[in-house]
C-alpha positions in Angstrom: -0.7 -1.7 3.5 -3.8 -0.9 1.8 -4.4 -2.8 -1.7 -7.1 -1.3 -3.0 -8.7 2.0 -3.6 -11.8 3.9 -5.4 -11.5 4.1 -9.1 -10.5 8.1 -9.5 -6.9 9.6 -10.4 -5.5 11.5 -8.1 -6.0 14.6 -9.5 -3.9 17.7 -10.2 -6.3 20.0 -8.1 -8.6 19.1 -4.9 -12.2 18.4 -5.4 -14.5 16.3 -3.7 -16.2 12.7 -5.9 -18.2 10.1 -5.6 -16.5 6.6 -6.1 -19.5 4.9 -7.9 -20.0 2.1 -5.7 -19.5 0.9 -2.3 -15.8 0.0 -1.3 -15.6 0.0 2.6 -16.7 -3.6 2.9 -14.0 -4.5 0.5 -11.3 -2.9 1.9 -11.6 -3.9 5.8 -11.8 -7.5 4.2 -8.6 -6.8 3.0 -7.0 -5.3 5.9 -8.6 -8.1 8.2 -7.0 -10.6 6.2 -3.7 -8.9 6.4 -3.8 -8.3 10.1 -4.3 -11.8 10.3 -0.7 -12.1 9.1 0.7 -9.9 11.7 3.5 -11.8 12.4 5.0 -11.3 9.1 4.6 -7.8 9.3 7.5 -7.2 11.3 9.9 -8.6 9.1 8.6 -6.7 6.1 8.6 -3.3 8.0 12.6 -4.3 9.4 13.6 -4.6 5.2 11.9 -1.5 4.7 13.6 0.6 7.3 17.2 -0.9 6.3 16.3 -0.2 2.8 15.3 3.4 3.4 17.8 3.8 5.9 20.7 2.6 3.0 19.1 4.7 0.3 18.5 8.1 2.0 20.3 8.1 5.5 19.5 7.2 9.0 18.3 10.8 10.0 14.3 10.1 9.7 13.6 14.5 10.1 15.3 14.3 6.4 14.5 10.9 5.3 10.7 10.9 3.9 10.5 7.1 3.2 12.4 6.3 6.3 10.2 8.6 8.6 7.1 6.6 7.0 8.5 3.0 7.6 9.5 3.9 11.6 5.7 5.1 11.8 4.7 2.3 10.7 7.1 0.4 12.8 5.4 2.3 16.0 2.2 1.7 14.7 2.6 -2.0 15.1 4.4 -1.9 18.5 7.9 -2.6 17.4 10.2 -2.0 20.0 13.1 1.5 19.5 15.8 -1.4 20.0 14.5 -3.6 16.9 14.4 -0.4 14.5 17.2 1.4 15.8 19.1 -2.0 14.7 17.2 -1.7 11.1 18.7 1.9 10.5 22.0 0.7 11.7 22.3 -2.0 9.0 20.8 0.4 6.6 23.5 3.1 7.0 26.3 0.6 7.4 27.0 0.8 11.3 26.0 -3.0 11.4 26.3 -5.8 9.2 23.4 -7.2 7.0 21.6 -7.9 4.4 21.8 -6.0 0.8 18.3 -6.1 -0.2 17.1 -5.1 -3.8 13.8 -3.3 -4.7 12.0 -5.5 -7.8 8.6 -4.4 -8.9 6.6 -7.5 -10.6 3.4 -6.9 -12.9 1.4 -9.6 -14.1 -2.4 -10.6 -14.7 -5.2 -12.3 -12.1 -8.1 -13.5 -12.7 -10.4 -11.6 -16.1 -7.2 -9.7 -16.7 -6.9 -8.0 -13.4 -3.9 -5.9 -13.2 -1.4 -7.1 -9.9 1.7 -5.3 -8.8 4.0 -6.9 -6.8 6.5 -5.1 -4.4 9.8 -6.5 -3.2 12.8 -6.6 -1.2 15.2 -9.4 -2.0 18.5 -10.6 -1.4 18.4 -13.3 -4.5 16.3 -11.9 -7.6 16.6 -15.5 -8.9 14.8 -17.3 -6.0 12.3 -14.1 -5.8 11.3 -14.4 -9.7 10.8 -18.1 -9.6 8.4 -17.8 -6.8 6.4 -14.8 -8.1 5.9 -16.4 -11.4 5.2 -20.2 -9.5 2.3 -18.1 -7.7 1.2 -16.5 -10.6 0.9 -19.4 -12.8 -0.6 -22.1 -10.1 -3.5 -19.7 -9.2 -4.6 -18.9 -13.0 -2.5 -15.4 -13.0 0.3 -14.6 -15.8 3.7 -13.0 -14.8 4.1 -10.2 -17.4 6.8 -7.8 -18.6 7.9 -4.2 -16.9 5.4 -1.9 -17.9 2.5 -4.1 -18.9 0.1 -2.9 -16.0 2.2 -0.4 -13.8 0.5 2.2 -16.1 -2.9 1.6 -15.1 -1.8 2.6 -11.6 -1.2 5.9 -9.8 1.5 6.7 -7.3 0.2 8.8 -4.8 -0.5 9.2 -0.8 -4.1 7.6 0.7 -5.9 8.1 4.1 -9.1 6.1 4.2 -11.7 7.3 7.1 -14.8 4.9 8.3 -18.6 5.5 7.5 -19.8 7.8 9.9 -16.7 10.0 9.7 -17.7 13.7 9.7 -17.4 14.3 5.4 -17.2 17.9 5.9 -14.6 18.1 9.0 -12.1 15.6 6.4 -13.3 17.6 3.4 -11.9 20.8 5.0 -8.9 19.6 6.7 -7.5 17.6 3.5 -7.9 20.8 1.5 -6.5 23.1 3.4 -3.5 20.7 3.9 -3.0 20.5 0.3 -4.7 17.0 -0.8 -5.7 16.5 -4.5 -9.1 14.8 -3.9 -11.6 13.9 -1.1 -13.9 11.0 -2.0 -16.8 9.4 -0.6 -18.2 5.9 -1.2 -21.8 4.7 -0.9 -21.2 3.3 2.3 -20.3 6.5 3.7 -16.4 5.5 3.4 -14.1 8.5 2.8 -11.0 8.9 0.8 -8.6 11.5 0.6 -5.1 11.3 -1.6 -2.4 13.2 -2.2 1.0 13.6 -3.9 3.5 11.1 -2.2 5.8 14.0 -1.0 2.9 15.7 0.6 1.9 12.6 2.4 3.6 13.5 6.1 2.1 17.3 5.8 -1.1 15.8 5.1 -1.1 13.4 7.7 0.3 16.0 10.4 -2.7 18.5 9.1 -5.6 15.6 9.6 -4.1 14.4 12.9 -4.4 18.3 14.2 -7.8 18.4 12.8 -8.4 15.6 15.0 -8.8 12.9 12.0 -6.7 9.6 12.1 -7.8 7.7 9.2 -8.5 4.1 9.7 -6.1 3.0 7.1 -3.2 5.2 5.2 -0.1 4.7 3.5 1.5 5.6 0.1 0.2 3.2 -2.2 -0.5 2.5 -5.8 -3.9 3.3 -6.7 -5.9 1.6 -9.3 -7.4 3.9 -11.8 -9.5 1.1 -13.3 -10.9 -1.5 -11.4 -12.5 -5.1 -12.5 -15.2 -6.2 -10.4 -15.0 -10.0 -9.6 -17.4 -11.8 -7.9 -18.4 -15.5 -6.8 -16.0 -18.3 -8.1 -13.8 -15.6 -9.8 -13.6 -13.6 -6.8 -12.5 -17.0 -4.9 -9.5 -17.6 -7.4 -8.6 -14.0 -7.2 -8.4 -14.1 -3.5 -6.0 -17.5 -3.4 -4.0 -16.0 -6.1 -3.3 -12.5 -4.1 -3.0 -14.6 -0.7 -0.3 -16.8 -2.8 1.6 -13.9 -3.7 1.4 -12.1 -0.6 2.8 -15.0 1.6 5.7 -15.4 -0.6 8.7 -14.2 2.1 10.2 -11.5 -0.5 7.1 -9.8 -1.3 6.3 -6.5 0.4 3.4 -5.3 -0.8 0.6 -6.5 -3.6 -1.6 -4.1 -5.7 -4.4 -5.1 -7.6 -7.2 -3.2 -9.7 -9.5 -6.2 -8.8 -12.4 -5.5 -6.5 -13.8 -8.5 -5.0 -17.5 -9.0 -3.8 
């Protein structure tokens, strides 16, 4: 899942705006690093499907979180049998591990905010691993609420430079999206209420617009731009956290150049 988005908040009403500076290269860089870890993605998706089914039931038609997780799994070419087993473990039809959702908050280089979402069967192990990663690479694990207020929970769709802004604008606003934001390189971001994500996605696809990156994310409302040695240090911190087995997603206010 994408970790960076432009700095504007998800607003109550639709509008178009400029992000103020280029973000697309940074987004693609992060996405590329995630793609390199594709072998880990199935494991994380299976966990997410299992938890989604446990919390909201095994019917994707009435469980939006499960539907989103299944869509992600299909995008990663996960076999239907794997998906079904994960759902069955979540609903109790099959025995399986009972995962707990935990969010950790902390600070990276120059006070950049970091949110870490985990699914774990051992809270003690997970917090120790996350704290170690922060401390080893120049960050600090914070308390609950220390940085979460700096992020907005929203649906996010990112389109590569060259996509027609007019087409995206028309389809997104008709679908009830909150914002359509262009950056200096021509990348376009659409944001929406998390509950509207599936509807907005369907309307965008119906208009022939498939986002390059999409998901329900914690979007930073302010950003910390890092370059040179600071950016390299922050990248090491993010990589260390993302490589932990219990970590599902990492979000940060850092923009690395």
